[in-house]
N, C-alpha and C positions, 0 to 999 in steps of 0.2 A: 504494500500500500504506500502511496506517495503522500507525504505530509505537507502541511501548508508552506513551510519554508522551501521545500523542493519545488513546489508548484510556483511559488513567487519567483524563485531563481530562474526557472524555465521561462516564465512570462517576460521577465526583464531581459534575458538574453535573446529571446526570439524577437522582441521589439527592437533591440539595439543592433543586432547583427543579421537578421533574416537568414539564419543558418540553413545550409543544405542538410546538415546532420547535427543533432543535439541530444546529448544524454546527460542527465543529472542523476548521478548514482549516489545513493545514501550508503556510506561506509560506516555509519555510526556503530552498528552492532559489533564490528570487528575491533572497535576501540573502547568497548564497554569497560569501565573501571580505570581507564587511562586518563592522563591529563587532558582536560578540556571536555571530558564527558560530563555533561550537565544533567543527564538523566532524561532529557527531552526526546531522545531517539533521533534527533536531527542536529548533531554536533560536528560531523565529519562528512565531507562530500568529495566526489570526483566529478569534474565536468569535462566532457568530451564535446568539442564544438568545432564544426567546419564551416567556414564562411569565406566568401570572396573578399571580404574586408581585411582578411589577414594576409592576402597576397603581397609579397614584398615587404612584410613587416617582421621585425626581429621577434624572437621568442619572448624576450623581456617586455617589449612593447605590447605584444599580444596579451601577456599576463596582466599588464597594467590596464589595458582596455577592458578586459573581462572584469577585473576587480572594480573598475570605475562604474561599469554598467550595473554591478551588483550593489552599489551604494554602501550602506552601513552593514550589510550582511556579513562579509568576511571580517573576522577578527572581533566583531561585536556580537552579532546574533548567532554566528556559527564559529566554532573553534578553528576548523581547518578546511580549506578548499584546495584540492589539487586540480590544476588546470592543464588540459591537453588541447591546445588550440591549433588548428591547421587551416590551410587554404585547400580548396579542391585540387586533387591530384598529387598532394604531398604524401 
């Protein structure tokens, strides 16, 4: 089941990047009891996103763009977000 934070992240990323592929994967269960686990079940995520907007953009810049699109979610409302951003064909 997808929780409210995962849905919100999906909506924000879809609006910002019009991705050809987008996965928001909740990794929280594998971090249960670890640092940052707040018991909400939505503390750790992996994002896999493919968008034309990442063509010719460095990996660091892609990470920054995704984090900016997510607003206050990374580091505030979610403990950890792993980002795998690519352009089509990569």
